[in-house]
N, C-alpha and C positions, 0 to 999 in steps of 0.2 A: 141427796148430796151430803157429803161428809160435813161434820160440824166445822172443821177447820176451813174448808173451802167456802162454806156459807158465811163464816165470820170474816174471812179474808175479803170477800166481795163487799161486805158492809163497811169494814174498816177502811178499805181502799177509798170508798166513796167519802167517808168522813174525813179522811186525811187530805183529800183533794183541796187545793187552794182556790177559793172563789176569786173571780176576776170581775172587771167592770164591763166585759164584752158580752152582750146578750146572745150573740151567736156562739160564743165559746165561753160559757159561764164558769168553767172549772179548769184548772190546770192539774192534770192527773199525776199520780206517782206510780212508780213500779214497786209493788209490794211482794217481797219474796217470802218463802216459807222454809222453816227448819223443823224437821219432824223426827230427827234421830234421838237416841237415848239421852245424849248430852243436853240437847235443847229441851226435851221434855222434863228432865231433872231440874234444869235451870228455871224453867217456867213454873215449877211446883211450889216455890216459896218466894214471897216478896222480900225475904231477907237477902236474897241473892242480888238485890239492887246494889249491895255493898261489895259484891264479889269483885276480885281483881281480875279474874279470868272469865271472859264471856265465851260462849260457844262460837267457834269459827263459822263465818268470817266476821262476826261482830267484834267491835272494840268498845271499851268503856269510854264514854264521852262525858261532857259536863252535864248533859241532861239525862236523867235516869230512865230506864224502861218503865212502861206502864204495866202493872200486873192486873189482869182482868179475872181474878179467881172467883169473884162473887157474882159473876154474870151467869144467867141461866142459858147455857149453850143450846138447850133443846127447845127454847121458846120459839113461838112463831116469828117469822122474819120481822114483822112490824114491831113486836115487843122487844125482840133482840136488838133491833136497830136503835130503839129508844134507850135501852139500857146502855149500849155501847156509846151512843151519842152523849149521854150524861157523864159517863166516865171520862171520855176524851175531852169534853168541854171543861170539866173540873180540872183535869190535868193541865189543859192549856191556860186556864185562869191562874193556876199556881206557878207555872213555869214560863208563862208568856210566849209559848210556842207549842205546836202539836208534837206528840210523841213520835219517835222514829223506830222504836222497838216495842212491840206488844207481846206480852207473855200470857199464854193461855194454858191453864191447869190441865194436865193430862193430854194436851194436844200438841204443843210445841210453841214456836216463836214466829212472829211475823215481823219483818223489818223492811224499812224503806231503802231502796237502792238509789243512790244519788248520782251515779257516774255520768248519766246522760243529761242531767238537768240544765247544763249550760248551752245545749244545742238550740239553735234558732230555727230548726226545721219545723214546719207547721204541725206535724203529727208526733212530735217528740213525746215519749212516755205514754202515748196512746197504744192500746192493744187491739189488734185486728184479727178477726177470724175469717178465713176464706174457705167455704165448702167446695168440694169438687175441684180442688186447686191444681191438681197435677195434669194440666193440659195447656193448650195454647192460650186461651183467654185467661185461665187461672194464673199462668206464669206471668203474663203481662201485668195483671192486677197486683200480684204479689211483689213484683219488682217495683212498681210504682209506689206502693205503700211503704216498702222498705226504704226507698230513696227519699221519702218524705219524713222519715224518722220513726215509723211504727216499730213496735214489737209485733211479730207476726206468728200466728198459729196457722200453718198450712194443713188443711185436713182433706182426707180422701179415704177411700177404702184401704184397709191395712194391706201391706205387701211391699214388694220390691219397688214398684212404681213410686209410691209415696216416699219410701226411704231414699231413693236416688234423687227425687225431686227436692227433698229437704236438704240433702247433702249439697246439691247444686247451689241452693240459696245461701247456705251457710258459708260458702266460699267467700262471699262478700259481706254478709251481715252477721256472721258468727253467732253469738248467743242471743241475738235479737230474733232468731228463728227457732221454732220448734215444730216438729211434725206430729200431728195428733190423728190417729186413725178414728174416723167417724163414718158410720153407715147411717145416712140421713133417714133411712126407712125404719130405723130401730130407735125408739125413744130412749131406751137405756143407754145406747151408744152415744146419743147426743148429750144426755145428762152427764155421763162419765167424761165426755170430751170437754164440756164446759167446766166441770170440776177440775180436771187436769190443768186447764189454762188458769183457773183461779189460784190453784196451788203453785203455779209457776210464776205468775206475774201479778196476782191479786184480783184480776177481773178483766173485763172486756169493754171496749168503747165502740168498736166498729165491727159490723158483721156484713160480709158480702156473701149472699146466697147465690152460688154459682153452679151447684150440683144439678145435673140434668142429663137425660138420655133421650135419643131420637128413635124413630121407627119410620121406615119408608114402606108404605103400603096404602092402597086405596081402601076406603071405608068398607067396601063390599068384601074385601079379602082379609081384613084384620081379625086375627084370632083374639078371643076375649082375654085370654091369659096374657097375651102380649100387650094389649091395651092396659090391662091392670098393672103390668110391670111399669109402664110409663107413668101411670097415675100414681103409683106408690112412690116413685122417686120424685117426679116433677111437682106433684100436688101435695101428697102427704109429707114428703121431705121438707118442702117449704113451710107447710103448716107447723110441723113439729119444731123446726128450727125457730120460727117466729114465736111459738108459744113459750119455749124454754128461754129464749133470750129476753122475752118480755119480763119474765119473772126475775131474771138476772139484773136487767136494767133498773127495774123498780127497787130491788133490794140495794143496789149500789147507790142510787139516788143522785146521779150526776148526768142523767140523760143518756144519749147514745145515737148511733146512726146505723140504719140497715139499708143496704143497697142490694136490690135484687137484679140479677142478670136475666132480663126478659129476652125478647126476640122481636125482630120485625114481623115475624109470623103472627103476632097477636093482632095488629091492625090489618095485616095483609097475609092471610093464610095461603098455603099452596096445596093444589091437588096432589094426592099421594103422600101428603105430609099431615094428614088430619089429626092423628093421635098426638103428635108432637104439638101442633098448633093449638089444639083444644086444651091439652094439659098445661101448656105454658100460659095460656090465657087464664086458666084457673089460678096458677101461681101468681100471675100479674095482679089479678083481682084481690087475692089474699094480701098482697102488698099494699094496695090502695086502702083496703079495710083496716089494716094494721096502722096506716098513717092516721086514720081517724081516731083509732082507739088509744094510740100511744102518745099522741101529741101532748096530752095533759101531763105526761111524765118527762117531757123534754126530749122525747125520742122522735127522730125524723126517719121516715121510710120513703125511699125513692127507688126508681127503676132506671136501668139503662137497656136499650133495645138495639143490639147490633144486628147487622146482616152477617153473612158468612165470613168467619175468620178461619183460615185454613191452617195457619201455623204462627208461632211466635218463637224466634230463636230456633232451637233444635226441637221444640215441642210442637207436635202436630195435634190438630183438633181430633178428639175422640169422636165427636159428632160427625165430622166430615169423613172420618175413616169408614163410617157406616153409610152415610148419605152419598158420599162422593161417587162410588162406583155406579150406582143407579143413575145419578145425574149425568155422568159421563156417557153411559150407554145411551140414554135418552137423547142426548144432543150430539152424539158422535164425536166426542172430544176426549183428549187426554187430560191429565191433571193440570198441566200448565194452561191448556186451552180453557178448562172449566174456570180456573181462577180469573182468566182474562174476561170470560163471559160475565162473571159476577162484577168485575170492576167496571166493565163498559155499560152495564145496565143502570148504573146510578148517575145522577146528574153531574156530579163532580168528577166522574171517571176515576174514583179513588179506590185503592186497595185498602180494605178494612183490616186493621191489625189488632192484636191483643193490646198493644200500647194505646191505640185509640180508645178501646173500651176502658182501659185503666185510667185514661185522662178524664173520662166521663165519671167514673167512680170517684176519682180524687176531687172533682168539682163538688160532689156531695159530701165526701168525707172531710174535706177542709172547710166546709160550710161557707162557700163563697157568697151565697145568698140565703135569706131566710125562707127555705123552700121545703115542702114535704108533699108527698103524694103525687109526684109528677114523674115524667119519663123523658130522658134524653135519647133521641134516636142517634145511633152511630152507624149510618148506612150510606153515607155519601149523597143522600137525597134520593128517595124513592117515591115518585109521585103516587103510586098506588098504596103507599103506607100512610097517606094523609087521612084524617087530620093529624097534624104533628104536635 
């Protein structure tokens, strides 16, 4: 990770305002980066505190920037955090408030963006990352997070699909949305993606692990390479995302939330769907383990387990594009008939939507209860998926 991204994450955590709410112990800030020549030149000398002209869009205020030129940017995160904490604490004692502009020698400038601070939305100034976003469930989740005040990094494989998806969300959320190409099977891609988000908004508070792929085949017919392909996305992708976000949350020091999109197939697997059921069960178990390991850092890890979601708005499920034809053939149904079959098999006779999944994600993301390591079923009530 670049030094500026690493420092931005730590500084964002140090600038968060403590609250008296144990469920929401910090009020975060949006911390933006300036890395152009003008910003680097400005950050190069503490004498520029007296400059009349600051790099755009900064303006000179009554409280001066903090210059962090004597901090060892290459130090280990724990040492670096200690150094930055001491500098910011000293500044706060002298000026009776925290700095809003931080100047970093040879790196650039970090500054607090205040334009959304007056919002009373529950996730105002929180930054959310959604993997595998550009589909039906991802769309529902992204819309729900944005409507509750989040800044959102929608991630998926690079290409037109992600570009168009991001452009769609920007129509209503503007600069609170960014599209970040991430291949969850590639650790460098994940690291670079997290770095990009840190350079854009300072850090991350909420991670929704939604990336996953299916396979329809009986165990006796599954090609090993096909099984490994699912294992790589559904298991390794979850593991790598959890590993890297754990480092990020620890450095930031303000806790965090991870919500894993699991599946009803974990407690209730289906014949002909073994590779998906098994790899998602491993993904689910990684989440439970992460909840045990990360609680000490104020990080909560929970799961939502939906039944089939066919579409949300104009976005169709990539999973059902693969699974649906086989299911329709097996039951002699068309697409509408298959959706009715899934609706009628649950106790509530409910059509499960991306928005329903989003509501479960938001329950955890807004911390309605002090809960970690648990699963909310989003399935209309499936007796064979008990215990619930």
